[in-house]
C-alpha positions as a printed Julia matrix, in Angstrom:
344×3 Matrix{Float64}:
  1.79   -4.6     2.72
 -0.48   -7.53    1.53
 -3.93   -8.76    0.7
 -5.12  -11.89    0.17
 -6.51  -10.81   -3.23
 -2.43   -9.78   -3.87
 -1.59  -13.42   -3.11
 -3.4   -15.1    -5.54
 -2.42  -13.32   -8.78
  0.65  -14.68   -8.27
  2.32  -17.6    -8.85
  5.54  -16.89   -9.23
  8.4   -15.23  -10.17
  7.52  -16.35  -13.89
  8.96  -12.67  -15.3
 12.49  -14.08  -15.33
 13.39  -15.32  -18.76
 17.09  -15.9   -17.24
 18.21  -15.0   -14.75
 21.51  -12.89  -13.99
 22.5   -12.39  -10.68
 25.07   -9.25  -11.72
 22.48   -7.27  -12.94
 21.32   -4.59   -9.88
 17.73   -5.01  -11.43
 17.73   -8.72  -11.04
 19.11   -8.57   -7.49
 16.0    -5.74   -6.73
 13.94   -7.87   -8.47
 15.21  -11.46   -6.84
 15.16   -9.65   -3.16
 11.64   -8.18   -3.3
 10.67  -12.3    -4.82
 12.19  -13.45   -0.99
 10.05  -10.91    0.38
  7.14  -11.71   -0.55
  7.83  -15.06    0.08
  7.72  -14.14    3.73
  4.29  -13.33    2.43
  3.05  -16.17    1.74
  4.91  -18.0     3.94
  2.13  -16.66    6.57
 -0.78  -17.12    4.59
 -0.2   -20.73    3.81
  0.38  -20.44    7.27
 -3.41  -18.8     8.16
 -5.1   -21.05    5.39
 -3.05  -23.98    6.88
 -1.71  -25.05    3.47
  1.33  -27.31    3.57
  3.3   -29.31    1.15
  2.21  -29.35   -2.22
 -0.59  -27.45   -1.37
  1.73  -24.47   -0.46
  2.08  -21.61   -2.33
  5.51  -20.67   -1.08
  8.19  -22.44   -1.85
  7.98  -21.62   -5.67
  9.32  -18.15   -4.73
 12.68  -19.52   -3.78
 12.82  -22.66   -5.47
 12.81  -20.5    -8.62
 16.69  -18.97   -7.55
 17.92  -22.4    -6.32
 17.41  -21.26   -2.8
 15.84  -23.8     0.09
 14.08  -22.64    2.92
 16.49  -22.77    5.73
 14.32  -21.27    8.75
 11.67  -19.29    9.77
 11.55  -16.35   12.33
  8.03  -16.69   14.55
  6.71  -13.29   16.1
  6.08  -14.92   20.34
  2.74  -12.4    20.49
  0.61  -13.63   17.64
  2.94  -16.76   16.41
  3.04  -15.28   12.99
  5.49  -15.81   10.56
  7.43  -12.32    9.69
 10.43  -13.24    8.46
 12.73  -16.36    6.96
 16.17  -16.93    6.0
 16.72  -18.13    2.77
 19.54  -20.37    2.09
 21.28  -21.08   -1.32
 22.13  -24.99   -2.91
 24.67  -22.41   -4.82
 28.0   -24.46   -4.34
 30.06  -22.66   -2.02
 32.63  -21.41   -4.69
 30.68  -20.28   -6.5
 28.89  -18.1    -3.37
 32.12  -16.78   -2.7
 33.08  -15.98   -6.43
 32.49  -11.5    -5.91
 31.8   -11.9    -9.34
 28.65  -13.77   -9.52
 26.88  -11.78   -7.02
 25.44  -14.53   -5.22
 24.47  -14.74   -1.42
 24.59  -17.54    0.49
 21.89  -16.6     2.71
 18.77  -14.1     2.34
 17.08  -12.82    5.6
 13.86  -11.42    4.48
 11.37   -9.74    6.67
  7.62   -9.16    5.67
  5.54   -6.19    6.11
  1.84   -5.6     7.32
 -0.54   -8.32    6.39
 -4.07   -7.15    6.62
 -5.36  -10.27    7.9
 -7.57  -10.43   11.14
 -4.98  -13.61   12.17
 -1.96  -10.68   11.44
 -3.66   -7.3    11.31
 -3.57   -6.26   15.08
  0.53   -7.58   15.91
  1.47   -5.73   13.07
 -0.57   -2.68   12.85
  0.73   -2.53   16.89
  3.91   -2.76   15.33
  3.4    -0.21   13.06
  2.53    2.02   15.31
  5.56    1.55   17.51
  7.7     2.33   13.85
  6.1     5.87   13.93
  7.09    5.94   17.35
 10.19    5.52   17.4
  9.91    1.81   19.38
 10.62   -0.15   16.74
 14.21   -1.79   18.33
 12.59   -2.0    22.13
  9.72   -4.9    20.37
 10.33   -8.54   21.34
  9.79   -9.07   17.08
 12.78   -7.14   16.42
 14.85   -8.22   19.26
 14.16  -11.68   17.82
 14.81  -10.8    13.8
 18.03   -9.57   15.76
 19.58  -12.34   17.51
 18.31  -14.37   14.25
 20.45  -11.7    12.21
 23.99  -11.71   14.76
 23.51  -15.37   14.49
 23.45  -15.34   10.5
 26.2   -13.08   10.3
 28.77  -15.08   13.2
 27.74  -18.23   11.29
 28.46  -17.22    7.52
 30.32  -13.61    7.63
 28.47  -10.3     6.75
 29.56  -10.71    3.37
 27.8   -13.78    2.99
 24.51  -12.28    3.34
 21.49  -10.32    2.43
 19.12   -8.17    4.13
 15.69   -7.73    3.01
 12.65   -5.67    3.79
  8.96   -4.51    2.71
  7.41   -1.5     4.49
  7.46   -2.64    8.03
  9.76   -6.01    7.44
 12.5    -2.53    5.73
 12.13   -0.66    9.44
 13.48   -3.9    10.5
 15.83   -4.61    7.85
 17.09   -0.63    8.26
 17.57   -1.38   12.18
 18.7    -4.44   12.2
 21.82   -3.38    9.25
 22.0    -0.27   11.29
 22.88   -2.14   14.19
 25.62   -4.56   12.41
 27.51   -1.84   10.95
 28.17    0.05   14.61
 30.37   -3.19   15.13
 31.58   -3.36   11.97
 29.45   -5.51    9.69
 28.46   -3.96    6.56
 25.46   -6.24    5.01
 24.18   -6.05    1.43
 20.54   -4.14    2.41
 17.15   -3.85    0.15
 14.77   -1.78    1.35
 11.21   -1.8    -0.43
  9.15    1.33    0.74
 10.63    1.98    4.01
  8.9     4.17    5.97
  9.79    7.95    5.91
  8.69    9.25    9.9
  8.47   13.15    8.93
  5.18   15.35    7.27
  5.33   14.16    3.44
  6.07   17.08    2.1
  7.95   15.5    -1.08
  3.75   15.49   -2.15
  3.38   18.88   -3.03
  3.8    19.29   -5.97
  5.11   23.06   -6.2
  8.72   22.54   -6.31
  9.63   26.42   -4.77
  6.9    25.66   -2.07
  8.83   22.13   -1.08
 12.65   23.85   -1.12
 11.02   26.37    0.94
 10.03   24.79    3.74
 13.16   22.08    3.38
 15.07   25.19    4.18
 13.44   26.71    6.63
 13.44   23.17    8.17
 17.5    22.45    7.95
 17.57   26.21    9.5
 15.1    26.02   12.73
 16.78   22.15   13.07
 20.28   23.9    13.25
 19.38   26.68   15.45
 17.89   24.01   17.84
 21.07   21.97   17.39
 23.21   25.52   18.89
 20.72   26.28   21.11
 20.81   22.8    22.87
 24.39   22.2    23.05
 24.93   25.4    25.02
 22.5    23.93   27.75
 23.21   20.06   27.49
 26.38   18.27   27.07
 25.3    14.71   26.11
 26.56   13.05   23.23
 24.3    13.44   19.84
 23.45   11.86   16.59
 25.92   13.17   14.7
 28.75   10.47   15.51
 26.59    7.37   15.17
 25.58    9.12   12.07
 28.86    9.57   10.82
 30.01    6.1    11.51
 27.16    4.41    8.88
 27.96    6.47    6.2
 29.89    3.74    4.68
 27.23    1.83    4.53
 25.21    2.1     1.41
 21.5     0.21    1.83
 19.75    0.15   -1.54
 16.29    1.88   -0.66
 13.29    1.5    -3.5
 11.01    4.29   -2.95
  7.67    5.17   -5.57
  7.1     8.62   -5.64
  3.55    8.46   -5.19
  3.72    6.5    -1.79
  3.5     8.63    0.91
  5.04    6.25    3.59
  8.38    6.57    1.51
  8.58    9.35   -0.79
 10.32   11.67    1.41
 13.37   10.11    0.45
 13.97   11.39   -2.36
 13.29   15.27   -1.07
 15.34   14.12    1.66
 19.04   13.54   -0.34
 18.24   15.63   -2.73
 17.56   18.59   -0.73
 21.2    17.45    0.79
 22.49   18.35   -2.82
 21.03   21.26   -2.94
 21.35   22.93    0.16
 25.83   21.96   -0.99
 25.15   24.27   -4.1
 23.95   27.3    -2.51
 26.59   27.02   -0.21
 24.72   25.7     3.33
 26.19   22.66    3.39
 27.21   23.34    7.02
 23.65   23.8     8.05
 22.07   20.7     6.41
 25.23   18.44    7.57
 23.62   19.64   11.3
 20.07   18.99   10.0
 20.65   15.86    8.41
 21.53   14.17   11.25
 19.16   15.36   13.4
 15.86   14.57   13.67
 13.12   16.79   15.61
 12.12   14.43   18.12
 15.69   13.96   19.33
 16.14   18.05   18.98
 13.16   17.95   22.04
 14.02   15.29   24.08
 17.3    17.01   23.48
 16.24   20.26   25.13
 14.61   18.28   27.93
 17.59   16.53   29.66
 15.61   13.14   28.09
 17.67   10.38   26.73
 18.24   10.46   23.03
 17.11    7.29   20.85
 18.78    7.43   17.18
 15.51    8.48   14.36
 15.13    5.09   13.3
 14.69    6.82    8.79
 17.6     9.06    9.23
 20.86    7.32    6.85
 23.93    8.72    5.72
 24.08    7.03    2.55
 21.79    5.03   -0.51
 21.74    3.75   -3.42
 18.61    5.09   -3.93
 15.89    3.93   -7.0
 12.56    5.49   -7.77
 10.26    4.24  -10.05
  9.2     5.84  -12.81
  5.41    6.4   -14.05
  2.16    6.73  -11.9
  0.36    4.09   -9.61
 -3.49    3.57   -9.87
 -3.93    3.85   -6.25
 -2.12    3.63   -2.5
 -1.85   -0.22   -2.45
  0.25   -0.56   -5.47
  2.41    2.49   -5.0
  2.92    0.86   -1.49
  3.12   -2.56   -2.71
  5.66   -5.56   -2.7
  4.94   -6.74   -5.77
  5.81   -3.25   -8.03
  9.05   -4.43   -7.49
  9.29   -7.92   -8.6
  9.38   -6.91  -12.0
 13.27   -6.86  -13.19
 12.53   -5.12  -16.35
  9.93   -1.86  -14.67
 11.24    1.39  -15.89
 13.51    2.56  -12.37
 16.2     5.68  -11.22
 18.85    5.19   -9.47
 21.32    7.59   -7.86
 24.13    7.09   -5.65
 23.89    9.86   -2.19
 26.89    9.57   -0.28
 27.34   11.4     3.2
 30.64   13.54    3.13
């Protein structure tokens, strides 16, 4: 989410003294900068800032990239994404040691301005209802991703997004891994569409609720399997397990904080000998279990992923806007905790 006042305090990625593409914190900050560029591209469009008056170009020029294309919503004509192309020699990008992509495809989240707010909120609702994949904005995004993978190869492309944009990047990444293409993906404040148990302060209460949640889900799976033989989410979930998207989460942000508990709970269930129960529970959403019980077509839950590199920012945020904003991820020197979670 970005408001006008968030832009004018930032004139570019000046927090970098030197850019080290091999440094994971630098790569996080670079990916966030490209997402920030998409936000500002749309703000430039709304304010009719062109040429030297435009604020966006510094955000990709700084990293020796150029704007290759913009992704435009066919409903409100807003810019919701962009493709950035490296100016580095092909030999430099092809060197696996440099960690430099040839292309970055980035998606913005909601902008709280009259020109975009209504359409963006409709997309937010579609995300909540697990209908994002059927919206024309995502269909446009998916076509661009497929075309770029066909053109440049999955190994040369980064996906990045923030908030609603991270939901789009996550869904695009899932679709590509299912057809055999693994894209390096950076998801900032990705929505977790569930009750925000992580916001509860008492750890025992959180653990109890999550264990109960897992037991109920596993019970529903057992019950629905007795009456319904349709394919389940499990096979699709296992297919995704070798893909490790980078998730960036603020514990103070109720929109994404539940990812912390989601992954830690799986670890705790293994420790208490309930790994089989959690394996069933973590691959299913209550929405799909209810649909399955009623004989309805299944829809894969957008937010559920098997594996990840999870980065959580340390310290308190003064308000929701700071906790959920893209700006917190721009500085490569912020204090973060990194954890690897692998579904087995």
